[in-house]
N, C-alpha and C positions, 0 to 999 in steps of 0.2 A: 711944491713937493714936500711931503712930510719929512721931518728930520729923522735921520736914521738912528735907531736905538743902538747903544753900545752893546758889546757882547755880554758884559756883566754890568749890573747897576750897583753902585756903592752908596754908602750912607750919605755923602754930600749931595749926590744926585737926587736921592729920595727927599732930603730936606728941602732942596731947591724946588722940587716938583710939588711937595706938600704946601710950601709957602705960596707958590703960584696958584694953587687951588684955592687957597684962602683959609687953611687951618689956622685958627686964631691962637696967637700966643697968649698964654694965661687962661685959655679956655677949657671947657669940659667937652670931651669928644668920646663917643662910643664907636668903636670900629668893628665892622663885620668884614671879613677879609678872606682872600685866597693868596697864599704865597706864590703858587705856580703862575697865577695870572700876571705877576710882575715881570716874569722872565727870570733869568739867572741873576740872583742877588748875591753879591759878595758877602759872605757871612750868614746868609740865610735869614731865618725869622728873627734872630736876635738883632741883626742889623736893622730890620724894619722897625722893631720896637724901639731901638735906640734913636732912629730917625724921627719917629712919632714923638717921643719924649723930648728930643731936642727942639722939634718944631713947636711944641706946646710950652716949653720952658718950665722952670721950677715952680711957677705958680699955677701951671695947668694940670689937669687930671685926665688920665687915659683910662678908658673902660673897655673891656672886651668880654664877650660871652665865653663862659667856661662850662658850657652846657654838657650834660652827661645823659640826656634822655635816650640815646641809642642803647645804653647799657644798664640803665637804672633799674629795670625790672628783672634783670637776671637774678636767679635765686642766690648767687654768691656775692652779689654786689654789696659793698659797704662804702659809703661816701666818706672819703678821707680828704678834708679840705686842703691839707698840705701836700698830698701825694696823688690824688686821683686826677689824671690829666683831663684837659678839655678835649671833647670830641669834635670841636669846631675848627680844627686845623692847626697848622704849625704856628701861625702868628698869635692866635688866641692862647695857645699853650705857652708860648714864650712870654706873654704878658703874665700868665699865671705863675710861671717859674721865676719871674724877676724878683730879686731879693727884697725890693720895697713893696711888692704886691700884697694886697689883702684880698680875701675871697669871701663872698657871701655863702650862706648855708642854704642849699636847696638841692633836693634829690635830682631834679631834672634841669633846672635853669639857674645855676649859680653864675655869678659874674666875678671877674677879677678886675681890680682897679689899682692904679698907681698915681699918687699925687696927694695934694692937701685935702681933697674931698673923699679920699678912698675909704676912710673909716665910716663916714656918714653914709656913703653909697652902699656899703657892704654889710650893714647891720640891720637893714630894713627887710620886711617880708616882700616876696615877689607879688606882682600884679596889683599892687595898690598905688595910690598917688605918691606914697613915700618910698616905693620900690626903687631899685637902681634906675630902671628906665623912666619911671615917673619923675625921678629927681633930675635926670638928664634933661627932660622936657621942662620941668618947673624951674630949673636953675639956668635957663637960657643956653643949654648945651646944644651940641650938634651931633649928627650921626654921619659917619664916614663909611661909605660902601667902597671897599678897595678891591675891585675886580670881581664883584658879585652883584646880582640883581636885587631889586627891591623885595623879591620873594624871600631874601635872607634877613630883611629888616624886621627884627622882633618887635620894634615899636609899633608896627601895624597890628600885631597880635595884641599888644598892650592896649591899643585903642579899641579893638573889638571888645575887650573886656570892659574898658572904661565906658564905652557907649552902650553896653548891655545887650549885645547882639543875641537873638534868641537861640542860636545854634550852639552856644557855648554854655557849659554848666560850671558850677563852682563847687569845689570840694577840697579834700585833702588826701594825701597818700603818706604812708608811714614806711620808713626804712631804717637801715642801720647807719649809724654815724661813728666813724673812728675818732675817738677822743685823743687829746694830746698825749695822754699816758699810754696809749696803745689799746686801751679797753674799748668795748663797743657799747654805744648808747643808742637811743632812739631819736630819729629826726622826723618830724612831721612837717610836710611842705604843702603849701597852698597850690592847687592845680586848677586849670581851667580847660578841661578837655572839651572837644566838640561832641555834640550829640550824635548818636547813631544815625547814619544816613546822610550826614553832611558831605557834600560833594567836594569840599576842599576850598581853601581860600586862594584868591588871586591878588596878592599885594602889588603886583606889577601894574595893575590897572590904575590905582591911585598914584603909584610912582610915576607912570608915564604922564599923568595929568600934572604932577609936580614939575617934571621936566618941561612940559609944554608951557607951563605958566612962567618959566624963567626964574624960579626961586631956588634952583639947585645949581651949585657950581659943578661943572663937569669938565674933566680934563684927564690927561694921561699922567700916571705915576708909574714910571717904567713902562711896561707893556699893559698895565692894568688900566681899564677905564674906571676912573674914580668919580664918585659923587659925594658932595658935601652939602648937607641940608640941615637947617635949623630945626630943632625938635618942635618948636612952636609951629613951623610950617607944616610939619607932618600932622601934628595934633589938629590944626585948623582945617587942613584939607580932608582928613578922615571924617571929622565931624560934619563938614559941609556936604561931602558926598553921601554920607550915611543918612543925613537929613532928607536928601532928595531921593535916595534909593536904598531901601533896607537890605538890598542884596549887593551893595557897593563892593564888599570884600569877597564876594562869592564867585567862584569860577562859573563862567557861562559856557555851556556845551562841553564841559570837561576840560577846557583849554585855558592856558595861561596867556595873558596879554604879552605880546612881543614888544620889547623895548626897541626904540628906533635908533638909538645912538650906539655906535661901535658894533662889535660882533659878539653874539651870544654863542658860546660853544659848550656843548654838553660833554662831561667826562663822567667816569664811574662815580666820582665823589660830588658831583653837582655841576651847576651851570656857572661858567666863568664869563665875565664881561671884559673884553680885551680890545686893544687897538689892532693887533695883528695875530690871528690864530696861530700862525707859524712860529711865533715867538713865545708861546706858552712853554714854560719849563717842564720838561717831561724826563724825569730821571730814569724811568724805565719805559718800555714800549707799551704805553697805554693808549688805546684807540681814542681819537678825538673826532667829533663830528659836530656839524652845526646843530644847535639846539632845536628841538621840536616842541611846539607848544603843547602837544598831547603826551609828551614823555612822562611816564610815571616817576614819582620821586619817593625817596625815603620818607616815611611818615613820622612826624613828631607826635607822640601819643598825647601830649598836652596841647601842642599847637594846632593839631588838626591837619597839618601839611608839612612837607619837608622843606624847610627853608634853608637849611644850612649845608654848606659844602665841605669837602675834604674830611668826611667822617670815616672812622673805621670801627668795626665791631670786634673787639678782642675776646679771648677766652677769659674766664674769671674763676677766682677762688675767694676765700674769705680774707685773704691778705690784702693790703693796700693795692689798689688797682694801678697798673702801669700800661697805658695804651701806647701804640706806635704813633709816631708823628711823621708828617710829610717832610 
């Protein structure tokens, strides 16, 4: 019989679960996450970030997406590295707000990082081998999916770009940047949107193959089904599958591959991967249902599909942006 989950999860329990999963002390880890998937966490997202940093230790580096693509094209948007919240949920925004965090400059796909490698990771241009994701792979780092599916793994998008898939283009977008003195400057960001007519990407397909190959550590962290995979395994699997099938990343018949481990539950903010759907933390009455492979998703205008959960679209003006958090 499965061990009963406590009513609330504290920092010590999270550290224990992360160690059991194999989070490497002194390592480099990029986390994609859902706070609600964990269940009720004592102290919320800040506790999760503290547990991740404790697990990695002082020599480790934590990276989180601080993406703003849901709001970046709004006419009033100005990217403020210090104050524009992440649209990728409470944990990612807690990483961004950490006193030791550094943030890269990108209108759509900035990242936040804490640790010895933070400066190197956040000063490179997106979507190149020296980009934050490229460095996670190149520096023998890992990706941690904490209660979310492979569809959230932006490294798959990175590999589409690295492999030169024909349905992506390369270009730039220009927007406003809030400078440290409060004035506005210009920020030009490298983007890799999908071409018109692209039916969408299915990163779960290669993800399921990684699961089946036994190269992914899978376990429970609180109520979240967590996956820890080496960046090199993601890189090699993507390259191998694309060499055999040029449509390896593309949805077939409009559907996403269903992952076979745990439960996939759709919410208004994205798909969650959990041990027990009844233990998802729901602060308000939000309908939950089993995920459908045909369910439409919020679209990332650069990524060509919605990969990320727990996003919100706020109103905007020309002042520094402050988004709500879970």
